[in-house]
Structures are given as structure tokens and as C-alpha cells.
C-alpha positions in Angstrom: 80.3 51.2 44.6 78.3 54.4 43.3 75.3 53.6 40.9 73.0 55.5 39.3 69.4 55.1 37.5 69.8 57.2 34.5 67.2 55.7 32.6 64.3 56.6 34.7 61.6 58.3 33.2 61.5 61.7 34.7 63.9 64.3 36.9 62.0 63.3 40.1 63.0 59.8 39.8 66.3 59.2 39.2 68.0 57.6 42.4 71.5 57.1 43.2 72.8 54.8 45.4 76.2 53.7 46.9 77.0 50.3 48.2 79.1 48.8 50.7 80.7 45.4 51.1 82.2 44.5 54.8 83.2 40.7 53.5 85.6 41.6 50.3 82.8 41.9 47.8 80.9 38.6 48.3 77.8 40.2 49.4 76.6 44.5 49.1 74.5 46.6 51.1 73.2 49.6 50.3 75.1 52.8 52.4 73.1 55.2 51.5 70.0 56.1 48.9 69.3 59.6 47.4 66.2 60.2 45.3 66.8 62.5 42.6 70.3 63.3 43.2 73.0 61.0 40.7 76.2 59.8 43.0 79.2 61.3 41.7 82.2 60.1 43.4 83.2 58.3 47.1 86.6 59.1 48.2 87.8 57.5 51.9 90.7 58.4 53.5 91.1 55.6 55.5 88.5 52.4 56.2 86.3 54.3 58.6 86.3 57.7 56.9 85.2 58.6 53.9 83.2 61.5 51.4 80.4 60.9 49.0 79.5 63.5 46.8 76.0 63.7 45.3 73.9 66.2 42.5 71.2 66.7 40.5 73.6 66.6 37.2 70.6 68.5 35.5 73.3 71.3 33.9 76.7 72.4 34.6 75.8 74.5 37.6 74.1 72.1 39.6 75.3 72.4 43.5 77.0 69.4 44.8 75.8 68.1 48.3 79.4 66.7 50.5 78.5 63.5 52.8 81.1 62.2 55.5 81.3 58.8 56.9 83.1 58.1 60.3 82.2 54.6 60.8 83.0 52.7 57.1 79.7 54.2 55.5 77.2 53.1 58.0 75.5 56.1 58.6 76.7 59.9 56.5 75.9 62.8 57.3 75.8 66.2 54.6 79.0 68.3 56.1 78.7 71.2 53.2 78.5 72.1 49.4 80.6 72.7 46.6 78.6 75.1 44.3 78.1 75.1 40.7 80.0 72.0 40.1 79.1 68.3 39.5 81.6 66.5 41.2 83.4 63.2 38.8 86.1 62.3 41.5 87.6 62.7 44.4 91.0 62.3 46.4 91.4 62.4 50.6 94.7 63.7 51.3 94.7 63.8 55.0 91.5 63.0 56.9 90.6 66.6 56.7 92.0 67.8 53.0 89.8 66.1 49.8 90.0 67.3 46.5 87.2 67.3 44.0 86.9 67.6 40.3 83.9 68.2 37.6 84.0 70.8 35.6 86.6 72.4 37.8 88.9 71.6 41.0 87.8 71.8 44.3 89.8 71.9 47.5 88.5 71.7 51.3 90.8 71.5 54.1 88.2 71.3 57.1 86.6 67.9 56.1 84.3 68.8 53.2 82.7 71.9 55.5 84.0 74.6 52.8 85.5 74.6 49.6 87.5 76.3 47.4 87.0 76.1 43.8 89.3 77.0 40.4 87.4 77.5 37.1 89.0 76.9 34.2 85.8 76.1 32.3 83.6 79.1 31.9 84.0 81.9 31.5 87.0 81.8 29.5 89.3 84.7 28.6 89.7 85.6 25.1 91.6 82.9 23.4 92.5 80.7 26.0 91.0 77.5 26.0 88.6 75.5 28.4 89.7 73.1 31.0 88.3 69.7 32.5 90.1 67.9 35.0 89.5 64.1 34.4 92.1 63.0 37.0 93.5 64.3 40.1 96.7 62.8 42.0 98.9 64.4 44.9 102.7 63.5 46.5 101.0 65.4 50.0 98.8 67.7 50.7 100.5 70.8 48.8 101.7 69.3 45.8 98.6 68.7 43.2 98.8 67.4 40.2 95.2 67.5 37.3 95.5 65.8 34.3 92.8 66.6 31.7 91.8 68.2 28.4 92.1 71.8 27.1 90.2 72.4 23.9 87.9 75.7 22.4 86.3 73.6 19.8 85.7 69.7 19.4 89.0 69.9 17.3 91.7 71.2 18.9 91.7 69.4 21.6 95.1 69.1 23.5 96.2 67.0 27.0 97.0 69.1 29.9 98.9 68.9 33.3 98.4 71.5 35.6 100.1 71.2 38.8 100.5 73.1 41.9 103.2 73.4 45.2 100.9 75.2 47.7 97.5 73.6 47.5 96.4 75.8 44.5 97.2 79.3 45.7 99.4 79.5 42.2 99.0 76.6 39.2 101.2 75.8 36.2 101.1 74.2 33.1 103.4 71.0 33.3 102.9 69.1 30.1 100.5 70.1 26.7 99.6 67.5 24.0 98.0 68.9 21.0 95.4 66.2 19.5 95.7 64.1 23.0 93.5 64.3 26.0 94.4 63.1 29.5 92.1 60.6 30.4 94.0 59.4 33.8 96.8 60.1 35.9 99.1 58.5 38.9 102.0 59.6 41.0 104.4 57.5 42.6 
């Protein structure tokens, strides 16, 4: 569970906390705590290997620090950075392939050390809509879908499903529904 104390009195007194349990939720302990950084997402590949994402969340251009654990969250090590991204959701597709979304989509194929990113939010070519991914799912590491909202202003939002069959080498608009931004996605 990720907890952020957004009600702090200043940017410097904010704190993000990651909790863990070993007994099915009967008791919780602090696995990681960061001063000033807030918890954006956490994703585990299995019961031992996982990633957590932390950022200042001051503006759209803050970096996200990526940490990983190999012992079920007992110890966390900083492994990489996603530049100018505020990660809100992440998904492990293998022990080394991790996707993260915020205002853009980012993929690591080396366990979180380096990241490739796709930005449809800013800047936007004239006549195009911004796209903010809200959820991500996959059948395998190459076939990815992003569900989210496309808009040029608050009154023309639409749902947009983007897909790739080559790990982000090329993206295709799969489904668009005017007036109904997409919030979640589950592929079976």
C-alpha cells in the first residue's frame, strides 16, 4: 500500500510511505519511507521482485525515481530515473520488463535502469489532442494496450485505446469514443 500525506504544511514536510504485510493483511509494516517524495506506484513481478516509483509531484516535469526489491520489499535500492514523468501506475511484464504510466508511457527492458518514453501530452502538434494514459495491460511483453483520455480542452474529452505489437516501436489508435474518457482496462 502506498500512502502520501498531501495535507502537509509545506513541500518539504511531505512524506511518502510504502507499507507491506507478511500475514495476509493482519499486520502492516513500513517497507520504505521518503521525505518530500511521494509514492506514485508499486508493481511486483512475483512475491520477491518488485519496483516502486517516487516523485516530488510539484509539476508535470518532475522526475520519477525508480527503486527495486529482490526480497519482498524488505530492502529497496534506487535503480533508475524516468525523466520528466509523474508515474501513477506500473506493470511488470517479466522480471526485467516494466511499464509505467503517468502523463506519458515509459518502458524499461533492463530491470528499471533505463527507460524509453512516449509522450502524447506535451507538446501537441496543431490539430491533435493530448493523450493521458490511465491504465495499462498486456498479454505479453510486446503487445501492450493503454486506455485513457484524449482532449484539446475539458469539453471535448474522449476515450482512447492505444495499442502496440512491438513493445512501443509503433502505436495505433484501436478505439475512440467521444465524450467518454477511459479509466481502466483489463486484458484476458
